[in-house]
ROGUGU-105542 format. One line per 3 residues: number of its first residue (from 1); for each residue x negated, y negated, z negated of C-alpha. Coordinates in steps of 0.02 Angstrom, whole numbers, plus 50000, padded with zeros to 5 digits. Example, Ala and Ser with C-alpha at 12.3 -4.5 7.8 and 13.67 -1.06 7.14 Angstrom:
BEGIN
1> 49385:50225:49610  49316:50053:49643
//
This chain:
BEGIN
1> 42784:45674:47189  42912:45791:47268  43077:45725:47331
4> 43197:45720:47185  43383:45731:47159  43481:45570:47169
7> 43561:45619:47004  43394:45597:46917  43368:45425:46994
10> 43542:45370:46940  43526:45443:46765  43364:45346:46742
13> 43446:45189:46812  43587:45208:46685  43460:45221:46544
16> 43372:45065:46606  43530:44966:46647  43485:44936:46830
19> 43549:44985:47001  43463:45074:47145  43484:45017:47324
22> 43526:45151:47452  43461:45099:47622  43517:45177:47786
25> 43386:45238:47910  43391:45281:48094  43209:45274:48148
28> 43027:45266:48094  43018:45077:48078  43163:45069:47956
31> 43087:45207:47850  42919:45117:47849  43004:44954:47800
34> 43091:45034:47651  42930:45114:47592  42831:44953:47611
37> 42959:44866:47500  42959:45009:47374  42770:45007:47359
40> 42767:44817:47344  42899:44816:47207  42857:44985:47128
43> 43036:45045:47152  43121:45214:47162  43203:45246:47330
46> 43367:45316:47396  43347:45341:47583  43510:45387:47666
49> 43563:45445:47838  43738:45441:47910  43805:45571:48030
52> 43776:45443:48167  43594:45424:48117  43567:45612:48113
55> 43640:45624:48288  43546:45472:48355  43374:45522:48291
58> 43405:45711:48289  43398:45798:48121  43222:45867:48129
61> 43143:45705:48188  43230:45603:48054  43201:45725:47912
64> 43016:45743:47950  42996:45555:47960  43070:45544:47785
67> 42955:45684:47728  42807:45587:47796  42861:45437:47693
70> 42861:45547:47539  42690:45622:47578  42612:45452:47607
73> 42685:45376:47448  42670:45508:47312  42697:45384:47171
76> 42872:45334:47228  43022:45438:47167  43127:45469:47321
79> 43296:45550:47355  43363:45595:47528  43551:45566:47540
82> 43684:45612:47668  43794:45458:47686  43981:45482:47721
85> 43988:45668:47751  44155:45701:47836  44171:45887:47799
88> 44105:46031:47696  44002:46088:47846  43919:45917:47866
91> 43865:45919:47684  43811:46101:47693  43702:46065:47845
94> 43618:45918:47756  43581:46026:47604  43511:46165:47712
97> 43402:46038:47802  43327:45981:47637  43427:45830:47580
100> 43434:45815:47391  43601:45725:47385  43761:45721:47487
103> 43915:45613:47496  44077:45703:47531  44192:45565:47588
106> 44356:45656:47570  44451:45492:47562  44466:45514:47751
109> 44504:45671:47849  44373:45756:47956  44401:45634:48099
112> 44325:45501:47986  44470:45382:48020  44632:45447:47947
115> 44661:45426:47759  44682:45595:47674  44796:45642:47531
118> 44730:45644:47354  44744:45833:47346  44650:45855:47510
121> 44511:45744:47444  44500:45840:47279  44494:46009:47365
124> 44357:45973:47491  44252:45875:47366  44268:46011:47234
127> 44210:46139:47362  44056:46034:47405  44017:46010:47220
130> 44019:46197:47188  43903:46231:47335  43785:46086:47300
133> 43769:46099:47111  43724:46284:47121  43573:46224:47221
136> 43530:46074:47112  43596:45946:47236  43686:45784:47189
139> 43862:45748:47252  43942:45579:47277  44129:45572:47309
142> 44247:45432:47357  44420:45387:47295  44514:45249:47383
145> 44469:45194:47560  44345:45059:47610  44383:44937:47749
148> 44292:44920:47914  44201:45050:48019  44020:45110:48009
151> 43944:45229:48136  44119:45277:48192  44171:45317:48012
154> 44306:45213:47928  44489:45171:47926  44466:44990:47980
157> 44566:44854:47894  44512:44729:47763  44471:44848:47621
160> 44624:44800:47518  44743:44926:47595  44683:45074:47489
163> 44604:45004:47330  44556:45136:47203  44683:45176:47068
166> 44593:45197:46899  44709:45339:46846  44668:45434:47006
169> 44483:45399:46984  44485:45482:46813  44584:45632:46876
172> 44470:45648:47028  44312:45647:46922  44388:45777:46803
175> 44443:45896:46940  44288:45883:47051  44141:45856:46934
178> 44055:45734:47053  43894:45651:46994  43934:45483:47073
181> 44094:45401:47130  44115:45273:47268  44265:45163:47235
184> 44364:45044:47346  44375:44869:47272  44395:44767:47431
187> 44225:44791:47513  44207:44841:47696  44080:44917:47812
190> 43995:44808:47941  43951:44623:47951  44129:44554:47951
193> 44181:44590:47772  44263:44427:47718  44319:44268:47806
196> 44280:44164:47652  44167:44182:47501  44249:44326:47407
199> 44340:44294:47245  44462:44393:47139  44591:44394:47278
202> 44482:44502:47391  44350:44580:47278  44430:44677:47135
205> 44289:44682:47007  44419:44701:46869  44462:44873:46939
208> 44279:44923:46940  44260:44869:46759  44415:44967:46708
211> 44354:45125:46796  44184:45113:46711  44267:45098:46541
214> 44363:45258:46574  44222:45351:46662  44063:45298:46569
217> 43969:45457:46618  44006:45451:46805  43889:45340:46905
220> 43985:45214:47011  43938:45169:47190  43970:45010:47287
223> 43983:45039:47474  43992:44899:47602  43885:44792:47487
226> 43771:44698:47605  43768:44514:47561  43759:44458:47745
229> 43651:44306:47705  43682:44147:47802  43497:44129:47845
232> 43493:44299:47930  43651:44257:48028  43574:44091:48078
235> 43415:44171:48146  43514:44291:48255  43620:44148:48324
238> 43472:44030:48344  43393:44150:48465  43541:44189:48575
241> 43658:44288:48464  43843:44255:48445  43888:44312:48270
244> 44050:44242:48201  44041:44160:48030  44063:44289:47894
247> 44033:44321:47708  43963:44474:47623  43961:44529:47441
250> 43871:44398:47333  43721:44462:47237  43797:44400:47074
253> 43950:44510:47102  43838:44661:47132  43742:44620:46973
256> 43908:44611:46879  43945:44784:46947  43775:44847:46889
259> 43815:44785:46713  43974:44889:46724  43915:45060:46781
262> 43864:45035:46963  43703:45132:46991  43698:45150:47181
265> 43721:45004:47301  43732:45039:47487  43645:44913:47601
268> 43637:44925:47790  43703:44769:47878  43576:44652:47798
271> 43435:44759:47866  43513:44767:48039  43528:44578:48042
274> 43346:44556:47988  43285:44675:48123  43393:44600:48260
277> 43345:44421:48215  43160:44461:48220  43172:44549:48387
280> 43277:44410:48464  43149:44282:48405  43007:44372:48495
283> 43107:44392:48655  43164:44210:48650  42995:44131:48611
286> 42884:44248:48712  42989:44321:48853  42833:44384:48940
289> 42803:44515:48804  42853:44694:48839  42749:44800:48719
292> 42872:44873:48591  42743:44847:48455  42754:44660:48483
295> 42935:44656:48425  42950:44811:48316  42813:44754:48197
298> 42898:44588:48152  43065:44680:48145  42992:44803:48020
301> 42919:44661:47917  43084:44566:47916  43178:44718:47852
304> 43045:44754:47720  43067:44577:47654  43255:44600:47634
307> 43237:44771:47552  43108:44705:47428  43226:44561:47383
310> 43369:44683:47351  43258:44797:47246  43214:44651:47135
313> 43393:44587:47127  43463:44760:47083  43335:44779:46942
316> 43249:44936:47008  43082:44848:47038  42945:44910:46922
319> 43031:45074:46878  42946:45193:46999  42825:45258:46868
322> 42946:45276:46723  42975:45463:46731  42913:45629:46796
325> 43012:45716:46933  43130:45855:46883  43118:46001:47007
328> 43277:46035:47104  43279:46212:47034  43285:46139:46858
331> 43430:46028:46908  43523:46184:46966  43496:46261:46794
334> 43562:46102:46713  43722:46112:46815  43742:46297:46778
337> 43723:46271:46590  43843:46124:46587  43709:46003:46526
340> 43736:45894:46680  43926:45902:46681  44002:45728:46698
343> 44186:45775:46687  44273:45661:46560  44337:45805:46454
346> 44163:45877:46433  44035:45737:46451  44106:45634:46308
349> 44101:45782:46191  43914:45809:46205
//
């Protein structure tokens, strides 16, 4: 099965009423872990790389590792996604490399730290949409600003400083034509999302529900949605780590989001914790070991376990064989004809 557009994966998820996890990758072991989980659960896959990952691994290495995953697992629908593109050029380079989906995070300026104006966000995102859709490539945008920092990208803060305004979300979707929209509802990048179990004071699910009612044809995205399980924190600390107590996004809140239009859920921190805990355990219990395979294999297995759990919890498990892939060239024709247009003024009229 060729790599497919993320739009197709999200459209199918909308039909089936489930969400699709988007898992960040930096190296071979993480890619292998995601694919092991996908094969075990028979799940479609969104594999995503940040600018930091592309720099760390180098574009060609990382892209060909993802291609290898696709070649070795032909029965798994798979999209390659650029996470948090900070400029038109970043998104363009990902598309030219072969990614089938890009995120233009115009909620921040090109430095990846300074909140932009609404008009700046609209303009750069619209430009990416025009370039990408003519080539059959999916575009995710963002309105509002998430808290925290990930791979040097983020405005910091708690996530409540720039919560998405539903009126602006509708206008943004209308003026840009994005396929998917990341919204800010109080979530943050990184492990330290909340200092207590989140409730309505810090996680604004009511805003998400309102946006979905007004944008039923635009797929919603939850960023900063690792659940940061206590057991993974405990393993890290048991074997020499010093993580402060923290709370992530409860699975039941993510599932509420899925019932209200969320089709893509970004997960990274949970996987990092699983990997780090497994490696620390090997080093702590068998300090004489020095072969990387002795600690990378259990790290890979620990991440695969977490990813498989999320795939089941998000509802994507069992859906890998539901549909035939749509060629990227056909997606381009769909955008050109208007058949794939999600803008509120047009999508609802079809």
